[in-house]
C-alpha positions as CSV (number, residue, x, y, z in Angstrom):
1,X,-32.7,-10.6,-24.3
2,X,-34.3,-7.2,-23.6
3,X,-33.6,-4.3,-25.8
4,X,-31.8,-2.5,-22.9
5,X,-29.4,-5.4,-22.3
6,X,-28.8,-5.8,-26.1
7,X,-27.9,-2.1,-26.2
8,X,-25.5,-2.4,-23.3
9,X,-23.8,-5.5,-24.8
10,X,-23.4,-3.7,-28.1
11,X,-21.9,-0.6,-26.4
12,X,-19.4,-2.8,-24.6
13,X,-18.5,-4.5,-27.8
14,X,-18.0,-1.2,-29.6
15,X,-15.8,0.1,-26.8
16,X,-13.6,-3.0,-26.7
17,X,-13.2,-3.0,-30.5
18,X,-12.3,0.7,-30.3
19,X,-9.7,0.1,-27.7
20,X,-8.3,-2.8,-29.8
21,X,-8.1,-0.5,-32.9
22,X,-6.3,2.2,-31.0
23,X,-3.8,-0.2,-29.6
24,X,-3.0,-2.0,-32.8
25,X,-3.1,1.2,-35.0
26,X,-0.2,2.8,-33.2
27,X,2.7,3.0,-35.6
28,X,5.6,5.3,-35.0
29,X,9.4,5.6,-35.1
30,X,11.8,7.0,-32.5
31,X,15.5,7.0,-31.7
32,X,17.5,6.2,-28.5
33,X,20.8,7.8,-27.6
34,X,22.5,7.1,-24.3
35,X,25.7,7.4,-22.2
36,X,27.2,10.4,-24.0
37,X,29.3,11.2,-20.9
38,X,30.0,14.8,-21.7
39,X,32.8,16.0,-19.5
40,X,34.7,12.7,-19.2
41,X,38.4,13.4,-19.1
42,X,41.5,11.4,-19.9
43,X,42.2,10.9,-16.2
44,X,38.8,9.3,-15.5
45,X,38.9,5.6,-14.7
46,X,42.7,5.8,-14.6
47,X,43.1,5.4,-18.4
48,X,44.5,7.6,-21.0
49,X,42.3,8.8,-23.9
50,X,40.6,11.8,-25.5
51,X,38.8,14.3,-23.2
52,X,35.2,15.2,-22.9
53,X,35.3,17.5,-26.0
54,X,35.5,14.4,-28.2
55,X,32.3,13.0,-26.7
56,X,30.6,16.4,-27.3
57,X,31.8,16.2,-31.0
58,X,30.5,12.6,-31.2
59,X,27.1,13.7,-29.9
60,X,27.0,16.4,-32.5
61,X,27.6,13.7,-35.2
62,X,24.8,11.5,-33.7
63,X,22.4,14.5,-33.7
64,X,23.3,15.1,-37.4
65,X,22.7,11.5,-38.2
66,X,19.3,11.4,-36.5
67,X,18.3,14.6,-38.3
68,X,19.0,12.9,-41.6
69,X,17.2,9.7,-41.0
70,X,14.5,9.0,-43.7
71,X,11.9,7.6,-41.2
72,X,9.2,9.9,-39.7
73,X,10.9,10.2,-36.3
74,X,8.5,11.3,-33.5
75,X,11.0,11.8,-30.7
76,X,14.4,11.1,-29.4
77,X,14.9,9.4,-26.0
78,X,18.2,10.0,-24.1
79,X,18.5,7.2,-21.5
80,X,21.0,8.7,-19.1
81,X,24.6,9.6,-18.3
82,X,24.4,12.6,-20.6
83,X,27.1,14.0,-18.3
84,X,30.0,12.4,-16.5
85,X,30.2,14.6,-13.4
86,X,26.6,15.6,-12.6
87,X,23.8,17.7,-14.0
88,X,24.9,20.6,-11.8
89,X,28.1,21.0,-13.8
90,X,27.0,24.2,-15.6
91,X,29.7,24.3,-18.4
92,X,28.8,20.8,-19.4
93,X,25.0,21.6,-19.2
94,X,25.5,24.6,-21.4
95,X,27.5,22.6,-23.9
96,X,24.9,19.8,-24.1
97,X,22.0,22.3,-24.5
98,X,23.8,24.0,-27.4
99,X,24.2,20.6,-29.1
100,X,20.6,19.6,-28.6
101,X,19.4,23.0,-30.1
102,X,20.3,21.4,-33.5
103,X,18.0,18.4,-33.0
104,X,14.9,18.6,-35.2
105,X,12.7,16.3,-33.0
106,X,11.3,16.4,-29.4
107,X,13.9,15.2,-26.9
108,X,13.1,13.4,-23.6
109,X,15.8,12.6,-21.1
110,X,15.9,10.3,-18.2
111,X,19.0,10.9,-16.0
112,X,21.5,8.2,-15.1
113,X,23.8,7.6,-12.2
114,X,26.5,10.0,-13.5
115,X,23.8,12.7,-14.0
116,X,22.5,12.6,-10.5
117,X,25.8,11.3,-9.0
118,X,24.4,8.1,-7.5
119,X,27.0,6.4,-5.2
120,X,28.8,3.4,-6.7
121,X,28.7,1.6,-3.3
122,X,25.6,0.0,-1.7
123,X,26.5,1.3,1.7
124,X,26.8,4.9,0.7
125,X,24.2,7.6,0.8
126,X,24.8,10.9,-1.0
127,X,23.1,14.3,-0.9
128,X,24.5,14.9,-4.4
129,X,21.6,12.9,-5.9
130,X,19.0,15.4,-4.7
131,X,21.2,18.4,-5.7
132,X,21.9,17.0,-9.2
133,X,18.2,16.0,-9.7
134,X,17.1,19.5,-9.0
135,X,19.6,20.9,-11.4
136,X,18.6,18.4,-14.0
137,X,14.9,19.3,-13.7
138,X,15.7,23.0,-13.9
139,X,17.6,22.5,-17.2
140,X,15.8,19.7,-18.9
141,X,12.6,17.8,-17.8
142,X,11.2,16.1,-14.7
143,X,13.0,13.0,-13.4
144,X,9.8,11.1,-13.7
145,X,7.1,11.8,-16.4
146,X,4.8,10.3,-18.9
147,X,3.8,11.2,-22.4
148,X,1.3,9.6,-24.8
149,X,2.4,8.7,-28.3
150,X,-0.5,7.4,-30.5
151,X,-2.2,5.7,-27.6
152,X,1.0,4.2,-26.2
153,X,2.2,5.4,-22.7
154,X,5.8,6.4,-22.6
155,X,7.2,6.4,-19.0
156,X,10.5,8.0,-18.2
157,X,11.7,6.7,-14.8
158,X,14.8,7.8,-12.8
159,X,16.2,5.1,-10.5
160,X,19.3,4.8,-8.4
161,X,22.3,2.6,-9.2
162,X,22.9,0.4,-6.2
163,X,19.4,1.2,-4.8
164,X,16.2,1.3,-6.7
165,X,15.1,4.4,-4.8
166,X,17.7,7.2,-5.1
167,X,18.3,9.7,-2.2
168,X,15.8,12.2,-3.5
169,X,13.3,13.4,-0.8
170,X,9.7,12.5,-1.6
171,X,10.6,10.4,-4.7
172,X,10.1,6.7,-5.1
173,X,10.2,5.4,-8.7
174,X,8.5,2.1,-7.9
175,X,5.6,3.7,-6.1
176,X,5.2,6.4,-8.8
177,X,5.2,3.8,-11.6
178,X,2.8,1.5,-9.7
179,X,0.4,4.4,-9.2
180,X,0.6,5.4,-12.9
181,X,0.1,1.9,-14.1
182,X,-2.9,1.3,-11.9
183,X,-4.8,4.1,-13.6
184,X,-4.4,2.6,-17.1
185,X,-3.8,-1.2,-16.7
186,X,-4.7,-2.1,-20.3
187,X,-2.7,0.8,-21.9
188,X,0.3,-0.4,-23.9
189,X,3.4,1.0,-22.3
190,X,7.1,1.5,-23.0
191,X,9.4,2.3,-20.0
192,X,12.6,4.3,-20.4
193,X,15.2,4.1,-17.6
194,X,19.0,4.2,-17.3
195,X,19.5,1.0,-15.3
196,X,18.1,-2.2,-17.0
197,X,16.1,-4.3,-14.5
198,X,17.9,-7.5,-15.4
199,X,18.6,-10.7,-13.5
200,X,20.0,-14.1,-14.4
201,X,22.3,-12.5,-17.0
202,X,25.9,-11.3,-17.0
203,X,24.4,-7.8,-16.5
204,X,22.4,-8.2,-13.3
205,X,20.9,-5.2,-11.6
206,X,22.6,-4.1,-8.4
207,X,19.3,-3.1,-6.7
208,X,19.1,-6.1,-4.4
209,X,16.9,-9.1,-4.9
210,X,13.7,-7.9,-3.2
211,X,13.6,-4.5,-5.0
212,X,14.5,-6.1,-8.3
213,X,11.8,-8.8,-8.1
214,X,9.0,-6.4,-7.2
215,X,10.0,-4.1,-10.0
216,X,10.1,-7.0,-12.5
217,X,6.7,-8.1,-11.4
218,X,5.4,-4.6,-11.9
219,X,6.8,-4.5,-15.4
220,X,5.6,-8.0,-16.3
221,X,2.0,-7.6,-15.3
222,X,1.0,-4.2,-16.8
223,X,1.1,-4.6,-20.6
224,X,4.6,-3.2,-20.9
225,X,5.8,-3.7,-24.5
226,X,9.5,-3.0,-23.8
227,X,11.9,-1.5,-21.3
228,X,14.6,0.6,-22.9
229,X,17.8,1.4,-21.1
230,X,21.5,2.2,-21.2
231,X,24.3,2.1,-18.5
232,X,25.9,-1.2,-19.7
233,X,28.1,0.4,-22.4
234,X,27.2,-2.3,-24.9
235,X,24.2,-3.5,-26.9
236,X,22.1,-6.0,-25.0
237,X,18.7,-7.6,-25.8
238,X,17.2,-9.5,-22.9
239,X,13.9,-10.2,-21.2
240,X,12.0,-9.5,-18.0
241,X,9.4,-12.3,-18.2
242,X,7.9,-11.8,-21.6
243,X,8.8,-8.2,-21.8
244,X,11.8,-7.4,-24.1
245,X,14.6,-5.2,-22.7
246,X,16.8,-3.3,-25.1
247,X,20.0,-1.6,-24.1
248,X,21.8,0.8,-26.4
249,X,25.6,0.9,-26.6
250,X,27.0,4.3,-25.7
251,X,26.6,7.3,-27.9
252,X,29.8,8.7,-26.4
253,X,32.9,7.4,-28.1
254,X,35.0,7.5,-24.9
255,X,33.5,6.2,-21.7
256,X,36.7,5.2,-19.8
257,X,37.9,3.4,-22.9
258,X,37.4,4.0,-26.6
259,X,34.0,2.8,-27.9
260,X,32.1,2.8,-31.2
261,X,29.4,5.5,-30.9
262,X,25.9,4.1,-31.5
263,X,22.2,5.0,-31.7
264,X,19.2,2.7,-31.8
265,X,16.3,3.3,-34.2
266,X,12.9,1.9,-33.0
267,X,9.7,1.1,-34.9
268,X,6.6,0.4,-32.8
269,X,3.9,-1.3,-35.0
270,X,1.2,-4.0,-34.5
271,X,1.8,-3.8,-30.7
272,X,5.5,-4.8,-30.9
273,X,8.8,-2.9,-30.9
274,X,11.6,-3.5,-33.3
275,X,15.1,-1.9,-33.0
276,X,17.9,-1.3,-35.5
277,X,21.4,-0.4,-34.6
278,X,23.2,2.5,-36.3
279,X,26.9,3.3,-35.8
280,X,28.0,6.9,-35.7
281,X,31.2,7.2,-37.6
282,X,33.6,10.2,-37.5
283,X,33.0,10.9,-41.2
284,X,29.2,10.9,-41.0
285,X,27.6,14.1,-42.2
């Protein structure tokens, strides 16, 4: 073998080893909150119960609990339905922002169907999605974005409820994600979204079979380490192919009925993601 070929082979080997070291060396902790439903009232869903103020107080307790965790938390991910009646409800937005001011860690939010007011009917199209998405971006962060955490790509993806693509002009979450993945096919990835892309379970997605299958194929073939979601108002651990899907129970204590407030603590290490459930109790300090 010539000296030039030997050098090229050595260079390729060094690069591959370097990529492997970066991938396996990533080691970090983060927290998920979801479905706070600030602004829910006792009349919502036709049931009696405490109003949205209780959910705000519960969110405050959750933030306090997160601030006092012993792990080295890198960020907090809020996976949707921060609000109950849209991200353009200014009093609720002001209340949420005042609560998050106390959080000690970076906060990343992906909106849910209540935040962008996605229709709960497959035959309905609503202009509210675009209006609420604009308000959300003005007050928080983009509806689709990526950050890098220790060599792991974190993707925050807004989808519709009964349709994969919400009624937001110029925005297609599948195409955006496909384009991003194509640029870094070997990068380890974690996807955060409100609606879990599940099938063959009691909690099937409502996107329609064609959209769901193409999205699942995208997730399954691009080194995604986990999909993290909310929406189901209960803890769920499931799979898309060999990709684990984790769903956090609601952080809000009233989401149409009384619920135990929860957060999930995650540890990414050795190329895998582990999660730990924490309950937020009324007497937590």
